[in-house]
N, C-alpha and C positions, 0 to 999 in steps of 0.2 A: 445494462443496468438491471439488477435483480430486484424482484418484487419482495419488499420486506413485510407485506401484509401477512399476518398469521393465517395459515390455512385452517379451514373449518374441519372439525372432527366429527360433527354430528349433523344430521339432517335438519333443515330449517322447518320450524313448526308451521303448520297450515293455519294456525290461529294466532291472533295477537293477544289472546286471553291467557297466555302462559309465558313464563320467562324463557329466554334462550338458554338451551342446554350448555352453550359455550361459557356461561357465567359460572359453571361448576368446575373449579380448578383450584390449585393452591392459592390461598389468600382470598378465594371467592366465596360463593354461596355454599350453604350446608345442605346436603341431600336429605330430603324428608319424604316420607310416604304416609298415606292415610293409615291411621291406627298406631303410628309410632308413639312412644311415650318418652317424655323428657323430664329431667330432674327426678330421677328414680321413676316412679310410676305416677307422679302427681299430675302431669299435664298430658292428656291424650289427644292427638291430632284428629280432628273430625272433618274439617273442610278447609278450603283456601279462601282467604279474604282479599288478598292482593299481592303485588310483587313490584319490584323495581330493580335497578342495576345494583343497588346496595343492600337489599334485604328482601326477604319474603315474609308475608304476614299470614298467619294461620288462625282459624277458629279452633280453639282447643277446649277440652273439658277439664276443669280443675276438680280432680277427684276428692280433694280434701274439703274444699269449700262448697262442692257440689254446684258449680255454676259454670257458665260459658265465659271464656276470656279471649281477648285478642293477644296473640303471641308473635312478636316480631323477632325474627332471627337475622342478625346483621352479617355482612360479609366478614371473613376472618381478618381482613386488613382494616376493619373499622377500629379507630383509635379508642381504647378503653377509657382514656382520660378526657374524652371529648366533653364539651360543655353540655351537650344534650343529656348525657347520663348523669353528670354532676347536678344539673338543674332539676332533672326528674327526681333524683334521690333527695335533693334539698326540698322540693315541693312535697314529696311524700312524707317528710318528717316535719313539715311546717304545720304548726297548730294554730295559725292565725284564723280567727273566726271572721269570715267575710262572705257576703252573699254571692260574690262572683266566683268563689271556689268551685261551686257546683257546675260551672261551665268550662272548667279547665281539666284536661286529661290528667289523671293521676296514675302514678306507677304503683301497681299492685305487688309486683315481684320483679326481681332481675337476677340472672345467674349466667354462668358461662358453661357452654358445652364444648367438648373437644371432639373433633371429627377428622376425617381424612384430609380436609382442606385447611385445617387449623383450628384455632379457638374462636368461638362465636359468642358475642353478647346477645342475650335473649331478654327482651322487655315484655312484661305482662301488663296489660291494661284492660279497661272495659271494652266491650264490643260496641261499635258505633255504626251508624248507617251511612247514607249517601251524603255527598257534599251539599252545602247549603245553596239554595237558589230561591228566586222570588216565589212566594206561595202561588200555586196554580189556581186558576179559576177566580181570581180576585180582580175586580175592576181596577184599572191603572190609576183611577182618581182616588182610590182607597189605599191609604198607606198604613193603616192600623196593624195588620198582620206583620208587615215588614218592620215596623217600629218595635214590635215585641221582640223580634229576633235581634235587631240591632242593639237594643238595650242590653241584652244578655252579653254581647261581645264587649261592650264598653265596661260592664261590670267585671267580666273576665280580665280585661286589661287593668282595671283599677286594682283587682286582687293581685295580679302579677307585680304591678308597680309597688304595691304595699309590701310585697315580698322582696322588693329591690331587684326585680327581674324584668327584662324587656324580651318580647317574643322574636322580633326581627324577621318574621316571614308570614305576616297576616295576609291571607287572600282566601278565596272561596275553597280552594283545594285543601286547605288546612282547617276548615270549619265544617264539622259534620253534624248531622242530626243525631240526637241520642235515641236510644231504643228502650222500650219498656222491658221489664223482666220476662225472660222466656226460659229460665233455668230449669223449669220442670219438664221441658220438652225432651223426648228421647231423640236419639240420632235419626230414627226413621221419620219422626215428625218434622225434624229440622230439614231433612232431605226432601220431604214432601213439599215443604214451603219454598226452599231456595234451590231445589234441584240437587240430585246426587252428584258427588265429585266426578268430574269427567277427567279420565286419565289418558294421557297421550304418551305412548311409548317413546323412549329415547333410543335412537338407532344411530350407530356409527356409520359413517360414509364408506368405510373400508370393509364393513361387514363383520368386524371383530366384536367380541362381547364388550358390553359397557363396563367400565371400571367401577370400583367401589366408591370413588369420589364424585360420581354422578348418579342421580336417582334413576331407578329403572323406568320411571315415567314422571312427566311433569303433570301438574294438576291445574285445570282451568279454575279461575276465580268463580266463586259461587255468585248467584244472582241476589245481590243485596237489596235490589229494588223490590223483589217479591217478599223478602223478609220485612222490609220497611213498611210494606202495605199492611202488614199484620200488627207490627209493634212500634211504629214510628211515634215519637213524641215531638211536640212543637217546642223543643228544647235543644239548644246547640251545645257543641263541645269543641273547644279550641285544642287542636292536636299538633303534633310534629314540632318538637323543640330543637330541631337540628340547627336552626339559626338563632336560637335564644342566647341570651348573655346576661351577666350580672351588670346592673346599671352603673356600678362604679368602675367597670372595666369593659366599655363597649368595643366591639370590633371595628376595624377600618371599613369593612364592607358587610353588606347583608346579602341574603339570597332571595330577597323579596322580588317577585316579578315586576317588570318595569311599570306595568299599568297600576300597580299599588305602591310604587316607590315614591317617597317624598323627594322634592328637588334636591335637598342636601344629600340624599342617598344617591341619586342619579349622578351628581357631580362629585361624589366622594369627599364631601366636606365635613363628615361627622354624622354619628348616629346617636339618637337619644330616644326616650320614651315618646317624644313628640313625633318621631317618625312613624311609630305604631298608630298614633292618633290619625295621622294623614291616611295611612292604609285603611283604617276603619272608616274614614270619610269616603274613600273610594268604595268600600263595601256598602256603606249606607246608600250611596247613589245607585249602585247596581241592584240592591235588593228592592229599592223603590221603583226604579225604571225598568228593570229586566234586562239591561245591557250595561256594558262597562262605560265608565265616564270618559276615560282616555283611550284613544285608539292607537293600536300598535300594529302596523301593517307590514312594513318591510324591514325597518331598522328600529326595533322597539324603543331603545333608550332615546334616540333622536326624535322619533315620532311622538313619544309621550311628552318630551320636553317642549316640542313645538306646540302641542295641544295645551300644555299648561300656560304658555305665553298667550295663546289664542283666548284662553279663558280668563286669565288673571292680569295680563299685560306684562310689561317689562319687569323682570325680577331685580333684586338688589345687585349691586356691582359685584359682590363677592361670588355670586352665582353666575352672573352675566359674563364676567371677565374670564372665568375658567372654562366656559363652554366653547371649546375649540371649533366646533362645527357651526357655531352660531352665524358667522358671516354668510353661510350658504342659504340662510332663511330670513335673516333680519339685518337691517342696518344698525348702526351704533345707537340709534334712538329707539329701537324696538319696532320699527316699521317693517312690515313684510316686504321682501324683494323677490323678484322673479329673475333668476340668473340665466335661464335658458328658455327658449320658446315653449318647450314641452314640460317644463317643471310646473308643479302645482303650487300656487301662491297660498300662504297661510291666511285663512280668513278668521277674523275676530268672531268668537262665539262665547260670550260671557256666561257665567254660571247661572244667572237669572234666566237667560233664554233656554239653557239646557233643561232646567227644571220645568219651565213653562211648556216645553215641547214634549215632555215625557208622555202625557196622555195622547198627544197628537200623533206621535210616531207609532203607537200601538193602541188604537182606539178599541174599547171593549166590544163595541157593536159591529166591528168588522167593516165599517164604512170606508169608502175611498177618502183619503185625506186631501183636503184643499187648504194648503198652508196660507193662501191669500185671505182666507176667511177667519183665521184665528185672531184672537184678541192679543195684540202684541204688547199691550200696556199693562196687563195684570195677570196674576196667577189665579187659577180657577178655584182653589180651595184654601181654607185656613191651614190645612196640613201642608200644602205646598209652600205657603208663605213661611210656615215654621221651619220647613226643611231648608228653604233658601237661607233663612237667617242662621240656622244651625251650621250649614256647610260653609257659609261665608266666614264663619269663625274658625272652621277647621282648615280650610284651604288658604293658608297664609304662608307666604314664602319664608318668613323668619320663624324658625322653630320656637323661639322663646315667646313669640307673640301669638302662637297657636293656642286655641282653647285647651285647657287641661282635661284629663279624663273625668275628674270629679266635677268640674264645671259643666262638662258636656252632659253628664247624667242629671244635672240640675236644670238643663235647658228645657223650655216648654215642649220641644219636639219629643223628649223622652220622659218627661216627668209624669205624664198621665197614664203610664203603662201599668196594667194590673198584673203583676208577676204571678200571684197565686194561680191565675187562670191557666198559665203555661203548664202547670204540673198535672193538670187533669188529663 
């Protein structure tokens, strides 16, 4: 039997901070070098921001607008009529005045370049920082800073829904911190902050010269954390519209990670704007608690579904009956079962208890936690009580009964936020 696995042409990188040279091939990535210019001489490549199997993302200098931009270059086999490009173009032309628009990534420019591997779509957007996380150095009984960030994402979703768009992939990886203006910096000042581009030579395993469809070197991603230390804002940006859709024509599935997927998404029962509300509920808990609400250890879709039932109880029959693996964990009435001696039985863990336990799991003073001493009957602060009431309206199995984005923004948990302070 012959091995059908394609043989490698290039040496394996010693770092995980650069893409695999094998991705440069017909239909694949476009070779880029520091100093290259695109769209005539308008965009000059200065540094690397990131990469993936389907694109590379570069920090470039817009020589016309005299500003730094993020330039995403997709694989040649990326479909030009994809929803992502359609929606980004639509949002770029949308003149709807809404407070949430400032928290949504906007397309500055788009064009196509032809190269040795094919034609590649290029998307130009603003430069953003690292992915969102719970604010550091804040006592876990204090939710104010997290509420500020959460409110921005609900405003962003309300704006998208007003534009008749659903995002379809809301999770921390697609929510970035915005950066203050640094357009006056020279290349040297930029390199001093985030480090100079680290180039790693591409070498063929057979010793032959590298072809023109592969770059002479790959570039390690720059240190965004160091840049963020200088110009970070307490202002978020919702990015990556690869899973976005027009609300009138929702897809059958989304690409949302299981830990942020609503039950109707996990069971492929339909997608709507309410599915994004559920995902924002998961984000809300994570930014308040510092860890994810639902656990996904071995089989993400099954683990999350089990945890939902542990938190909310038995779901409606339309969800319960199509969950084929359900008999492995619950009987027909929703009671946990233990099929084998070594299997772990699902334990009830209601939302109220999860919120009560947030400060206990990560106490600010570093004390050893004695769960037997906690008050099991009440939440410690008014903020926690508001959070529980808020999330109890988000985490509802029936999408049509879930709180709307507009009603969420009117909830006490989010109504007392001073938005202008975020802009300072």
